[in-house]
Every structure is written in structure tokens, then in C-alpha cells.
Short mmCIF file of the C-alpha atoms (twelve columns), coordinates in Angstrom:
data_MODEL
# 
_entry.id   MODEL 
# 
loop_
_atom_site.group_PDB 
_atom_site.id 
_atom_site.type_symbol 
_atom_site.label_atom_id 
_atom_site.label_alt_id 
_atom_site.label_comp_id 
_atom_site.label_asym_id 
_atom_site.label_seq_id 
_atom_site.Cartn_x 
_atom_site.Cartn_y 
_atom_site.Cartn_z 
_atom_site.pdbx_PDB_model_num 
ATOM 1   C CA . UNK A 1   -20.651 14.462 -8.378  1 
ATOM 2   C CA . UNK A 2   -20.571 17.819 -6.572  1 
ATOM 3   C CA . UNK A 3   -22.802 19.370 -9.256  1 
ATOM 4   C CA . UNK A 4   -25.420 16.617 -8.801  1 
ATOM 5   C CA . UNK A 5   -25.326 17.064 -5.016  1 
ATOM 6   C CA . UNK A 6   -25.880 20.812 -5.333  1 
ATOM 7   C CA . UNK A 7   -28.766 20.267 -7.763  1 
ATOM 8   C CA . UNK A 8   -30.308 17.732 -5.364  1 
ATOM 9   C CA . UNK A 9   -30.022 20.120 -2.421  1 
ATOM 10  C CA . UNK A 10  -31.617 22.961 -4.392  1 
ATOM 11  C CA . UNK A 11  -34.432 20.679 -5.600  1 
ATOM 12  C CA . UNK A 12  -35.051 19.310 -2.095  1 
ATOM 13  C CA . UNK A 13  -35.145 22.840 -0.685  1 
ATOM 14  C CA . UNK A 14  -37.630 23.902 -3.346  1 
ATOM 15  C CA . UNK A 15  -39.795 20.866 -2.579  1 
ATOM 16  C CA . UNK A 16  -39.840 21.706 1.133   1 
ATOM 17  C CA . UNK A 17  -40.794 25.314 0.364   1 
ATOM 18  C CA . UNK A 18  -43.601 24.171 -1.926  1 
ATOM 19  C CA . UNK A 19  -44.872 21.557 0.533   1 
ATOM 20  C CA . UNK A 20  -44.917 23.980 3.449   1 
ATOM 21  C CA . UNK A 21  -46.445 26.819 1.423   1 
ATOM 22  C CA . UNK A 22  -43.629 29.184 2.392   1 
ATOM 23  C CA . UNK A 23  -43.683 32.596 0.740   1 
ATOM 24  C CA . UNK A 24  -40.428 33.852 2.243   1 
ATOM 25  C CA . UNK A 25  -37.138 32.394 3.401   1 
ATOM 26  C CA . UNK A 26  -37.611 30.216 6.509   1 
ATOM 27  C CA . UNK A 27  -36.061 31.111 9.843   1 
ATOM 28  C CA . UNK A 28  -33.532 28.681 11.402  1 
ATOM 29  C CA . UNK A 29  -36.267 27.481 13.792  1 
ATOM 30  C CA . UNK A 30  -38.596 26.776 10.868  1 
ATOM 31  C CA . UNK A 31  -35.850 24.855 9.072   1 
ATOM 32  C CA . UNK A 32  -35.355 22.586 12.111  1 
ATOM 33  C CA . UNK A 33  -39.113 21.979 12.349  1 
ATOM 34  C CA . UNK A 34  -39.722 21.531 8.597   1 
ATOM 35  C CA . UNK A 35  -40.992 18.114 7.508   1 
ATOM 36  C CA . UNK A 36  -38.853 15.909 5.296   1 
ATOM 37  C CA . UNK A 37  -39.619 16.093 1.579   1 
ATOM 38  C CA . UNK A 38  -42.337 13.677 0.499   1 
ATOM 39  C CA . UNK A 39  -41.378 10.689 -1.630  1 
ATOM 40  C CA . UNK A 40  -43.639 10.074 -4.606  1 
ATOM 41  C CA . UNK A 41  -44.364 6.347  -4.605  1 
ATOM 42  C CA . UNK A 42  -46.069 6.217  -7.984  1 
ATOM 43  C CA . UNK A 43  -47.032 8.536  -10.815 1 
ATOM 44  C CA . UNK A 44  -49.662 11.227 -10.134 1 
ATOM 45  C CA . UNK A 45  -53.294 10.424 -10.897 1 
ATOM 46  C CA . UNK A 46  -53.866 10.127 -14.650 1 
ATOM 47  C CA . UNK A 47  -50.185 9.612  -15.490 1 
ATOM 48  C CA . UNK A 48  -48.758 6.389  -16.898 1 
ATOM 49  C CA . UNK A 49  -45.871 4.577  -15.236 1 
ATOM 50  C CA . UNK A 50  -42.373 5.773  -16.240 1 
ATOM 51  C CA . UNK A 51  -40.760 3.889  -19.120 1 
ATOM 52  C CA . UNK A 52  -37.026 3.280  -19.544 1 
ATOM 53  C CA . UNK A 53  -36.563 4.252  -23.197 1 
ATOM 54  C CA . UNK A 54  -32.791 3.843  -23.086 1 
ATOM 55  C CA . UNK A 55  -32.251 0.335  -21.625 1 
ATOM 56  C CA . UNK A 56  -28.521 0.663  -22.325 1 
ATOM 57  C CA . UNK A 57  -25.596 -0.046 -20.029 1 
ATOM 58  C CA . UNK A 58  -24.105 3.456  -20.159 1 
ATOM 59  C CA . UNK A 59  -25.024 6.542  -18.162 1 
ATOM 60  C CA . UNK A 60  -27.846 8.430  -19.875 1 
ATOM 61  C CA . UNK A 61  -27.774 12.212 -19.567 1 
ATOM 62  C CA . UNK A 62  -28.731 15.520 -21.208 1 
ATOM 63  C CA . UNK A 63  -32.233 14.526 -22.377 1 
ATOM 64  C CA . UNK A 64  -34.152 16.731 -24.796 1 
ATOM 65  C CA . UNK A 65  -37.866 16.112 -25.292 1 
ATOM 66  C CA . UNK A 66  -40.355 17.388 -27.859 1 
ATOM 67  C CA . UNK A 67  -44.050 16.535 -28.175 1 
ATOM 68  C CA . UNK A 68  -46.062 16.913 -31.402 1 
ATOM 69  C CA . UNK A 69  -49.695 18.015 -31.774 1 
ATOM 70  C CA . UNK A 70  -50.852 14.395 -31.364 1 
ATOM 71  C CA . UNK A 71  -49.080 13.924 -28.018 1 
ATOM 72  C CA . UNK A 72  -46.308 11.751 -29.462 1 
ATOM 73  C CA . UNK A 73  -42.894 12.206 -27.849 1 
ATOM 74  C CA . UNK A 74  -39.489 12.545 -29.508 1 
ATOM 75  C CA . UNK A 75  -36.476 12.232 -27.214 1 
ATOM 76  C CA . UNK A 76  -32.738 12.483 -27.763 1 
ATOM 77  C CA . UNK A 77  -30.050 12.085 -25.128 1 
ATOM 78  C CA . UNK A 78  -26.382 11.387 -24.628 1 
ATOM 79  C CA . UNK A 79  -25.142 7.950  -23.607 1 
ATOM 80  C CA . UNK A 80  -21.744 7.763  -21.936 1 
ATOM 81  C CA . UNK A 81  -19.681 4.588  -21.705 1 
ATOM 82  C CA . UNK A 82  -16.489 4.748  -19.665 1 
ATOM 83  C CA . UNK A 83  -14.551 7.606  -18.162 1 
ATOM 84  C CA . UNK A 84  -13.636 11.185 -18.931 1 
ATOM 85  C CA . UNK A 85  -12.601 11.593 -22.555 1 
ATOM 86  C CA . UNK A 86  -14.312 8.411  -23.736 1 
ATOM 87  C CA . UNK A 87  -16.731 8.643  -26.662 1 
ATOM 88  C CA . UNK A 88  -20.321 9.647  -26.015 1 
ATOM 89  C CA . UNK A 89  -23.143 8.607  -28.304 1 
ATOM 90  C CA . UNK A 90  -26.244 10.635 -29.154 1 
ATOM 91  C CA . UNK A 91  -29.397 8.515  -29.158 1 
ATOM 92  C CA . UNK A 92  -32.992 9.018  -30.281 1 
ATOM 93  C CA . UNK A 93  -36.289 7.314  -29.508 1 
ATOM 94  C CA . UNK A 94  -39.966 8.063  -30.163 1 
ATOM 95  C CA . UNK A 95  -43.387 6.633  -29.371 1 
ATOM 96  C CA . UNK A 96  -44.805 7.846  -32.697 1 
ATOM 97  C CA . UNK A 97  -45.976 4.340  -33.637 1 
ATOM 98  C CA . UNK A 98  -47.891 3.959  -30.355 1 
ATOM 99  C CA . UNK A 99  -45.121 2.305  -28.353 1 
ATOM 100 C CA . UNK A 100 -41.461 3.017  -27.672 1 
ATOM 101 C CA . UNK A 101 -39.007 1.380  -30.058 1 
ATOM 102 C CA . UNK A 102 -35.345 0.529  -29.712 1 
ATOM 103 C CA . UNK A 103 -33.036 3.532  -29.289 1 
ATOM 104 C CA . UNK A 104 -31.253 4.668  -32.428 1 
ATOM 105 C CA . UNK A 105 -27.885 6.365  -32.282 1 
ATOM 106 C CA . UNK A 106 -24.307 6.905  -33.261 1 
# 
């Protein structure tokens, strides 16, 4: 949980720096006056809506994505059911046929 919080804080800080156009570290006064990070309501122009390619009950993590010359995606990830020490499955999915199929895994 701590690792995710640190990653979120770093990402939020980077977003604020990008949104404000900062080229150097902000002063404490600038930090207090900085706007909150923007929330993206939908996908950017020209993008399709996100698709849940896992649809499983476990926690999905560690995704790896590859795209071929035709723009088709191949994704593998780890699916975790239960607590520390419980088995984790590797899964795979692709949109090679034109739409996303059911995840395959072990």
C-alpha cells in the first residue's frame, strides 16, 4: 500500500509540474498556490474508451503490452487471488481478431 501511495504522489507531482509548465522545482509559495491536478473525464480526442480485458475477480497487476505492425495488441498480466503467498496466475489476451477475447491463463 505504501508503494502505491508513493507512486501516486510522484505521479500527481509530475502532473502538476506538467500542467503548470514548471521548468524548475517550485517554491513553497508556488506549491500552496498550485492548482489541483486535472481529472480526465474521458479518453483524449481520437482514443477509444478503455476496455477491461481481464474481467476477473482477482487483483490484476504487472501488465506487459506489445503492439504489432497492424496495431493489434498483445497483453499479459498477473492475476492475484487471496493473500501473500497465495498462487498468482499469468494471463494473456489479444485483440488480433478485431475484438478482445476471453483471457487465457494458468
